LORORO-82894 format. One line per 8 residues: number of its first residue (from 1); for each residue x, y, z of C-alpha. Coordinates in pm, 1 decimal. Each point is the difference from the previous one (the first is absolute). Layout:
N
NUM = X,Y,Z  ...
This chain:
560
1 = 4553.7,993.8,-3615.3  -217.9,-187.4,-250.9  -309.9,155.5,-151.0  -218.8,-244.7,199.5  165.5,98.9,329.1  -43.2,371.1,-80.7  -372.9,-54.5,-63.6  -37.4,-208.5,315.9
9 = 179.3,263.9,208.2  -222.6,273.1,-143.3  -315.4,-197.7,79.3  114.4,-64.4,357.7  82.6,368.5,44.8  -345.5,100.8,-121.7  -165.5,-247.6,238.8  205.3,126.5,293.8
17 = -75.6,364.3,-79.3  -370.6,-78.9,-39.0  -9.6,-167.8,340.8  180.3,294.0,160.6  -240.9,249.3,-154.2  -323.5,-195.6,60.2  95.7,-171.7,322.9  -30.2,-357.2,-126.5
25 = -48.8,-251.2,277.7  -76.4,-368.5,13.3  -356.3,-88.8,103.0  150.2,-283.4,203.7  149.7,257.6,233.8  -349.0,124.8,85.5  17.7,329.2,-193.7  -273.5,43.8,-260.5
33 = -20.1,292.4,-238.8  -319.2,186.5,93.8  -183.8,265.9,-198.8  -176.9,290.8,162.0  -378.6,-35.1,5.7  -41.5,228.4,-300.3  274.9,-178.9,-192.3  -161.4,-334.9,78.7
41 = -337.0,120.3,-132.6  163.1,129.6,-318.8  190.0,-324.8,-59.6  -306.2,-211.7,80.0  -209.3,186.1,-256.4  271.3,-38.9,-263.4  32.5,-375.1,59.7  -375.5,-51.2,27.0
49 = -60.3,107.5,-359.3  238.5,-269.7,-125.3  -163.8,-296.8,175.8  -264.7,-207.0,-176.8  -297.3,-29.5,232.9  -355.5,-130.2,-37.0  -297.2,-14.7,232.4  -181.3,-327.6,58.4
57 = -364.1,28.0,99.9  -26.0,-165.2,343.5  -267.2,-257.9,70.0  -212.6,0.8,312.5  57.6,-298.1,230.4  -320.7,-56.8,194.5  134.8,-296.8,198.1  152.8,93.9,335.7
65 = 168.0,-314.5,130.2  270.4,165.0,213.9  -86.5,-122.6,348.2  236.1,71.3,288.7  125.8,-360.0,5.1  69.0,10.9,-373.9  224.1,302.2,54.9  235.3,-198.1,222.0
73 = 280.8,-220.4,-122.6  15.8,-353.4,135.9  135.3,-5.3,354.7  285.8,-219.8,-126.6  155.8,312.4,-152.8  107.9,85.1,354.8  285.2,-246.0,55.7  38.2,-263.7,267.1
81 = 334.2,72.7,167.2  -7.7,-286.9,251.7  -187.1,-325.3,-66.6  -113.9,-208.3,295.7  -61.0,-373.8,-21.0  -142.0,-92.3,342.0  -316.0,-199.4,61.9  -145.1,332.3,114.6
89 = 125.6,284.2,-217.9  -109.6,360.1,48.1  39.1,266.5,-267.5  122.9,342.7,116.1  -67.8,305.9,-214.0  310.7,197.3,95.2  95.7,363.4,-60.5  273.6,41.7,-259.3
97 = 250.7,168.6,232.1  67.4,-334.8,165.0  -103.7,-257.6,-261.7  230.7,107.3,-284.5  366.7,-57.0,-83.3  273.6,85.3,251.5  18.2,222.5,197.0  -382.3,14.2,-6.6
105 = -40.5,-369.9,82.4  -55.6,-19.4,374.7  -333.7,-182.3,-25.7  141.7,-246.7,-252.2  289.7,-95.2,227.7  -223.0,-28.2,306.8  -247.3,-216.8,-194.1  274.8,-233.6,-121.4
113 = 134.7,-35.3,354.7  -349.7,-69.7,130.6  -56.1,-268.0,-264.2  318.6,-176.8,110.5  -81.6,21.0,371.4  -236.4,-298.6,2.8  -315.0,156.5,146.3  -313.9,-213.0,15.5
121 = -370.4,45.7,74.6  -197.4,-307.2,110.0  290.4,-218.3,-110.8  8.4,147.2,-351.5  295.8,193.0,-140.0  -39.9,374.7,-45.5  151.0,234.7,-263.5  -51.8,346.7,-145.8
129 = -11.5,123.5,-359.1  83.7,366.6,-65.7  -150.1,203.0,-285.4  161.6,337.0,-80.9  -274.7,259.3,-47.4  -50.6,364.1,98.3  -226.5,74.6,293.7  -244.8,188.1,-220.6
137 = -24.9,-278.3,-257.8  -104.3,-246.0,272.7  -288.1,232.0,89.5  -100.4,19.6,-367.1  20.1,-374.8,-60.9  -178.2,-98.8,320.3  -289.6,238.2,-62.6  -26.9,-23.9,-381.5
145 = 87.1,-366.8,-59.9  -11.3,-338.9,171.5  363.6,13.0,120.6  15.5,-99.4,367.5  344.8,-34.1,161.2  21.9,-162.4,341.3  217.6,276.2,146.6  52.1,365.3,-95.9
153 = 316.8,192.7,87.3  -52.9,361.6,-118.2  225.3,295.3,70.3  -239.5,172.5,240.0  -323.1,-62.2,187.3  -183.4,243.4,-229.3  -48.6,-281.7,-251.9  -146.2,-233.1,263.4
161 = -246.3,269.3,101.4  -94.0,50.4,-367.2  -62.7,-373.4,-47.2  -228.0,1.2,305.0  -187.9,298.2,-144.1  -41.6,-194.3,-325.1  -157.1,-290.4,187.7  305.3,-229.8,13.3
169 = 38.1,-66.6,372.0  361.8,-11.4,117.7  136.5,-180.5,307.4  321.7,152.2,136.8  282.0,-247.7,61.2  259.8,268.5,81.3  -1.9,379.9,8.0  363.2,10.4,-109.1
177 = 239.5,-250.6,-154.3  255.3,239.3,-154.3  4.6,362.5,116.9  21.7,275.6,-259.6  -99.9,359.5,-63.7  -87.9,207.2,-303.7  98.8,360.9,-32.1  148.6,293.5,-182.8
185 = 333.0,-17.5,-179.1  183.9,326.2,-75.5  325.1,63.6,-181.3  249.5,137.5,255.4  34.5,352.9,-144.0  -376.9,21.4,-41.1  -40.8,-122.5,358.5  233.0,272.8,125.1
193 = -183.2,274.4,-192.2  -339.3,-135.7,104.3  74.8,-23.8,372.6  151.6,348.3,5.8  -326.3,147.7,-130.9  -271.5,-239.2,119.4  148.6,-176.4,303.0  -54.9,-371.4,60.9
201 = -87.0,-233.9,-286.4  -367.9,-62.8,61.2  -261.4,-68.1,-262.9  -176.4,325.3,89.3  320.0,195.7,-65.3  72.0,-197.9,-318.1  -345.0,83.0,-133.9  43.1,367.4,91.1
209 = 335.6,11.5,-182.2  -145.5,-181.9,-301.6  -296.8,233.7,-29.3  236.7,298.8,35.2  208.1,-135.5,-289.5  309.0,-61.5,215.9  -7.5,-379.4,-29.0  -104.0,-268.3,-247.9
217 = -127.4,-301.6,193.1  -75.4,-326.3,-179.8  -193.1,-304.8,119.5  -129.5,-331.1,-135.3  -327.2,-164.7,-102.2  -217.8,-41.0,312.7  -195.5,-285.1,-158.2  299.1,-234.9,2.9
225 = 272.2,172.7,201.2  -22.2,-9.5,379.4  225.8,304.5,15.2  -220.8,186.7,-245.9  -313.5,-83.5,200.9  174.1,97.9,323.6  112.7,339.7,-125.8  -330.1,74.4,-174.6
233 = -198.6,-54.8,319.1  256.9,191.7,204.7  -43.8,290.6,-243.6  -377.4,-4.5,45.8  49.1,-6.6,377.6  241.4,293.2,-23.3  -258.0,197.0,-199.8  -276.1,-68.1,256.7
241 = 92.7,-194.9,313.3  -359.3,4.3,130.7  -135.6,-165.1,-317.1  252.8,-115.2,-263.7  -284.3,-70.9,-245.7  -165.3,340.1,34.7  -73.4,230.5,-290.2  275.9,228.3,129.4
249 = 257.3,-282.7,-7.9  -110.8,-100.4,-349.6  22.4,359.6,-119.8  351.9,36.3,142.6  108.8,-327.3,-163.7  -139.0,118.1,-333.5  196.4,324.7,26.1  315.2,-190.3,90.9
257 = -43.6,-240.1,-293.3  -16.0,291.8,-244.6  369.2,69.0,50.6  140.1,-330.0,123.3  187.5,-234.8,-236.3  -199.9,-294.6,-139.6  -29.8,-290.3,241.2  271.1,-253.7,-83.3
265 = -100.5,-333.7,-147.2  243.9,-179.7,231.9  254.9,79.2,268.9  262.0,-111.3,-253.3  -94.3,295.0,-223.1  54.3,235.8,294.3  334.4,-161.6,76.9  112.5,42.6,-362.2
273 = -106.1,364.9,-1.9  182.3,57.7,326.9  320.0,-154.8,-135.5  -18.3,246.0,-291.9  -44.4,292.1,240.0  -351.1,74.4,-130.4  -190.8,-64.3,323.1  139.4,150.1,320.3
281 = -277.8,-110.1,236.3  -212.8,-313.2,-15.6  -160.2,-280.1,199.0  188.6,-317.1,86.8  -14.0,-291.2,241.2  290.8,-4.0,242.4  104.3,-355.8,-80.0  15.7,83.5,-373.1
289 = 202.6,313.2,76.0  236.7,-202.9,218.5  56.7,-249.3,-284.2  47.3,254.5,-283.4  357.5,138.6,-11.1  -97.0,250.2,-271.6  -205.9,187.5,259.2  276.4,54.2,254.7
297 = -0.3,370.7,-82.0  -354.3,26.2,136.7  -134.5,55.6,352.8  -286.6,-220.8,118.2  -276.1,112.3,241.9  -284.0,-235.2,107.6  -356.6,118.0,-60.4  -356.1,-132.6,17.9
305 = -83.8,-342.7,135.1  253.8,-274.2,68.3  58.8,-282.2,-250.8  44.6,-284.5,246.4  -126.8,-282.5,-224.1  -288.0,-150.2,197.7  -91.5,-360.8,-71.7  -362.5,-98.2,-67.8
313 = -196.3,-313.6,-66.0  -368.6,-22.7,-92.3  -328.3,-156.6,105.9  -1.3,-226.7,-306.5  325.8,-168.1,112.1  -36.4,-346.4,160.7  89.2,-56.0,365.3  306.5,-208.6,-94.1
321 = 131.8,267.3,-235.0  -72.3,267.8,258.1  205.7,-191.3,254.6  281.3,-31.3,-255.7  -22.2,375.2,-62.9  33.1,66.6,372.3  314.8,-214.2,9.6  144.7,200.7,-288.4
329 = -85.5,331.5,169.1  191.4,-112.8,309.9  291.0,-108.3,-217.5  13.5,344.7,-165.5  35.7,163.5,340.6  269.2,-224.7,146.0  345.8,141.4,69.5  163.5,-150.5,-308.3
337 = -264.8,136.0,-237.4  8.0,345.9,158.4  379.0,11.0,-16.0  -27.8,-72.7,-371.9  -261.5,277.0,-32.4  250.8,241.9,155.0  258.7,-104.7,-258.4  -249.4,51.7,-283.6
345 = -70.5,362.2,97.5  -310.2,-49.1,214.2  -56.6,92.6,364.8  153.8,345.9,-31.8  -159.4,304.0,170.0  -172.1,-225.7,252.4  -73.9,306.5,212.4  -214.8,156.1,-273.9
353 = -372.7,-13.0,74.3  -266.4,8.4,-269.1  -161.6,334.9,-64.7  -377.2,-24.1,21.8  -149.9,-6.2,-349.6  -349.7,54.3,137.7  -130.3,-271.1,-236.3  -149.3,-346.3,26.6
361 = -9.0,-252.7,-283.8  -290.2,171.4,-176.9  184.3,329.7,40.9  312.1,-134.9,-172.4  -214.0,-121.4,-290.7  -165.6,341.6,-20.7  341.7,168.6,0.4  99.8,-204.7,-306.8
369 = -315.5,113.7,-180.7  63.6,363.4,95.3  353.8,-26.0,-137.0  -128.7,-152.9,-324.9  -226.9,299.4,-50.8  253.6,267.0,96.6  330.6,-141.9,-127.4  -8.2,211.4,-318.1
377 = -66.6,320.8,188.1  -355.0,17.3,-133.2  120.6,15.7,-360.1  -102.6,-261.8,-258.0  255.7,-198.4,-196.9  20.6,-22.4,-375.7  160.5,-331.3,-91.8  56.3,-197.8,-318.2
385 = 88.3,-366.3,-21.5  238.3,-72.8,-288.0  -20.1,-368.4,-96.6  254.4,-185.6,-214.2  -178.0,-227.2,-253.4  307.8,-82.9,-208.6  86.6,-354.7,-104.0  236.0,-55.9,292.7
393 = -296.8,40.6,236.9  -188.3,-295.1,-154.0  -124.1,-271.9,231.4  33.2,30.2,377.4  129.5,362.8,7.1  -303.8,150.4,-176.8  -234.4,-222.7,200.4  165.3,111.7,325.0
401 = -24.1,362.8,-112.9  -372.5,-29.0,-65.7  -71.1,-191.1,318.7  191.7,241.4,219.2  -171.0,308.2,-145.3  -348.0,-151.4,19.5  42.4,-146.8,346.8  140.6,312.8,158.8
409 = -190.4,277.4,-178.8  -261.1,-0.6,276.7  264.3,157.3,227.9  8.2,312.4,-218.4  -210.0,278.9,149.5  -296.7,110.7,-209.1  97.2,368.5,11.3  324.4,-64.4,-192.4
417 = 32.8,28.6,-377.6  121.9,-310.8,-181.3  95.4,-87.0,-358.5  157.9,-295.1,-184.0  257.6,-4.0,-280.2  150.8,-306.8,-167.2  287.5,-32.2,-242.6  195.8,-227.5,-230.5
425 = 121.2,146.0,-332.8  -250.1,281.7,42.4  -179.4,159.7,295.3  -369.7,-54.8,70.0  -219.7,209.2,226.1  -223.4,-275.8,137.2  -179.4,218.4,253.6  6.9,381.4,5.3
433 = 47.4,146.7,347.6  -316.9,57.1,199.4  -124.5,-7.1,356.1  12.2,-356.8,132.4  -369.3,-32.3,79.8  -188.8,-327.2,-49.0  -38.1,57.0,-373.9  369.1,84.3,-58.7
441 = 95.3,-297.7,217.4  -212.4,-226.7,-223.5  157.9,147.1,-314.1  344.1,-48.7,155.8  -78.4,-366.6,64.3  -119.1,-45.9,-356.5  306.7,174.2,-144.0  238.1,-214.4,207.0
449 = -172.7,-324.1,-98.1  20.6,98.6,-368.6  379.5,47.0,-0.2  165.1,-223.7,-259.1  358.4,-73.0,-105.4  153.6,179.2,-299.9  359.7,71.1,-110.9  301.2,196.9,125.5
457 = 52.7,212.6,314.0  -32.9,380.2,-22.8  -0.9,54.7,376.3  107.6,362.2,12.4  -227.5,109.4,-284.2  -286.1,-122.8,220.0  141.4,181.0,304.7  0.8,326.5,-196.7
465 = -359.0,-48.8,-117.2  -113.2,-71.5,356.1  177.3,311.5,129.5  -170.5,210.7,-266.6  -340.3,-144.8,93.8  54.6,76.0,368.5  112.2,356.9,-60.3  -306.2,67.7,-213.1
473 = -227.9,-146.5,268.4  174.3,204.4,267.0  -120.5,314.3,-175.7  -355.0,-117.7,79.8  91.6,-107.8,354.7  249.2,260.4,123.0  201.4,-100.5,303.2  -34.6,-372.1,-68.3
481 = 311.4,-213.8,52.9  137.1,-191.7,-297.3  113.6,-360.1,20.4  106.3,-256.0,-259.8  7.4,-381.5,20.3  201.7,-188.6,-262.7  -59.3,-376.1,-23.9  256.6,-164.0,-225.8
489 = 276.5,-254.6,-45.8  217.3,309.1,-38.7  183.9,-90.2,-320.5  -67.4,302.2,-226.4  96.9,-51.3,-366.0  -203.9,254.2,-195.7  -63.2,374.1,6.7  160.9,250.8,233.3
497 = 263.7,-117.7,245.9  10.5,67.9,372.6  285.1,249.6,-32.9  -229.0,223.0,-207.3  -301.6,-37.1,228.0  161.5,9.8,346.4  62.7,379.3,1.7  -368.7,58.2,-80.8
505 = -117.8,-229.4,280.7  239.8,175.2,236.1  -110.9,346.0,-104.2  -368.9,-80.8,44.8  75.3,-161.9,339.1  -248.5,-280.7,-64.0  74.9,-313.7,206.7  8.4,-309.7,-219.3
513 = -68.2,-327.8,177.1  124.5,-294.1,-203.8  -124.6,-357.8,20.1  243.0,-232.0,-176.1  -85.3,-347.2,-130.7  253.4,-284.3,-28.2  290.2,228.9,83.4  340.0,-162.6,35.1
521 = 212.7,149.1,273.8  258.9,236.6,-147.4  -157.4,-3.8,-346.7  -34.1,303.0,-223.7  -378.7,-24.7,36.7  18.4,15.4,378.4  253.1,282.6,-13.9  -219.9,210.9,-229.1
529 = -317.1,-42.0,204.9  188.1,69.9,322.3  153.0,310.5,-156.8  -340.2,121.0,-125.1  -162.3,-39.9,342.3  301.6,154.9,171.2  -18.9,330.7,-189.0  -261.3,137.7,239.0
537 = 52.6,-239.9,292.9  -273.8,-252.0,-76.6  57.4,-376.7,17.7  36.7,-314.9,-210.2  -204.4,-311.5,78.3  143.9,-322.4,-136.0  -296.1,-202.7,-123.5  190.1,-327.5,-6.1
545 = -139.4,-62.8,346.2  -329.5,-185.5,32.9  -142.6,264.0,230.1  -19.5,271.6,-266.7  -365.9,58.7,85.8  94.8,75.7,359.7  278.3,235.4,-111.0  -244.2,183.9,-226.6
553 = -270.0,11.1,270.5  241.9,153.5,248.1  139.6,240.6,-258.6  -349.5,123.0,-86.4  -85.6,35.3,369.0  302.4,226.2,36.1  -24.8,195.1,-324.5  -358.1,-9.7,-127.7
C-alpha cells in the first residue's frame, strides 16, 4: 500500500468513527443536530461575541399611506385558468379545489365544455372565464378593492353570507354545484386510541381530548381557508351552542389556543406535517383527502357545515350576463357535469347534513376577529424581521422586500413586539424590539424605507443576532412567543454557516419563516432557506410570485 493510500484510509477511518460516535446524519434526510435549550443559549452567547454588529438610529416615518387597497396585489396575480371569448363573457371567481391543476380541475373542465356548447343569449354567443382564487380572498378583494367578478363559486355558503353582511348583495344561482364536506382527519392508530377513550369523532370530543393533552389537533387560517373558518366556528359552537360568540365561548377558545399548535399557513403545510408523522389529527376537505394518496393512513369524519359550492351572481351584473350565468349554473348541474364531479372526488357523504353554526354573515366575520385576538393564547409575540441587503438583492428584490413589509405591517397586532435587523457583510440593528404601537409602527416604516444595498451575505450571523435580541426581550415579557422572519435570496457567502446555526435554532425552538427572493427551483439558496424554516416546522414563501404581498398579508394574519 502506498503512503498516500495509507493516509487516505486513515482519514476515512477517522471520519467513519466520528460519525458512529456523534451520530452524523445528512440534513437532507430530515435529521438535524439539535442542542438542548441550555446548550443553545451557551453556543449563541459564544457566537454572538464574534459577530460585528452596529445599531442604526431609526427615523420616524410620519406618512401613513398603507390603505387597504394598497395592501392587495393586483387581481391578475390570481391566474385565469379558462379564458372565454364569447360576445357575452362572464368571469367566475372559483374556489381553488376545482379551478387548479388535475385532479382539482372540475370547474375548468366544465367551463371549457360550456364554452364549446354554443350557448347564446339574445342571439349573442356566451362564454365563461375562470379565475382561480380562494374563497376568502374573493371576500377581501370585493370588500377592500374594486374587483367585481360576475359569478362567485366559493366552497361554502358562509362566504356568501359574509359578503351580504359586508354590503355586497349576492343573488343565489345554485345552492350546490359540487357536493363536498370538511372534517377531521386522524391517523389510524390515533383514531383507534381516541375512539376507545372518547367515543365518536365529534368536534366536542376532539376539543376535550386536546385540552386534556391526549390529542394535537391542527387547523388552517380562517381568513382564507374555508375549512379553517368552518372548524373555527364549529369550535365556538361546541364551546357555547346557545351563543357561539359569547364571552364563555371566547374564553374557552382562548384556553384551547394556549396549548394548540399554531394555525397552519396553508392546508399544504398540514399535509406535509402529516406525511412526516408530526400531526396525527387535522382538518381537511373530503375531496382533498380523496385525491391525496399520502393520507390513506388517515380516517376522515365530516364536521361543521357542508362545502357544497354554491354559485352566486350580484346586483351589479347586467341582465344579459345574469342570464348567461343562469345557463352556466344549469350546465354545472347536468348529468355529465355531476358524473365528472363524482370522478373528481366530490359528491361523497351526500347523507351528511350541515351542523348548525348558529351564525349569520356578521357572526362569521365576528368569529374571524375573535380568532385573531385569541390565536396566540393571550400571549404576545416577539418577532424580528431579518432583511438581506446584500448586493444580490439589488433592484427588484430589495424593492419587493420593502413593499411587502410596508404594505402588510398593518396586519401585525399592536400588542406584539417587533424589531428589524438587516445584513450584508455586517449586521445592523435597524430597529430595536419594542411594542408595535403607533410610534413603533412609524419607526418600523422609516427603518424599512431606509434600507440600502451593501456587500456580501452574512445570513446566519444576522439570525444569531436576532435570536439574541428576542431572548433578551423575552426576559422583559415572560411567556411571550418568539418568531423570526428571514427575507433573503438565500445565498449565504459570509460569516457562520447554517450547519453551525441550525442546532441553536432547533434548541431554542424558534420557528423561522423564510421569504425567498428570485429562488431557482432546486438551487442551494432554496434548499438552505427551506432547511432553515423546516427546523421548527415553519414555512418557506417563494417571492418569485407577483402576489408576495398577499402571501405576506396571509402569513401575518396567521402568525402576527
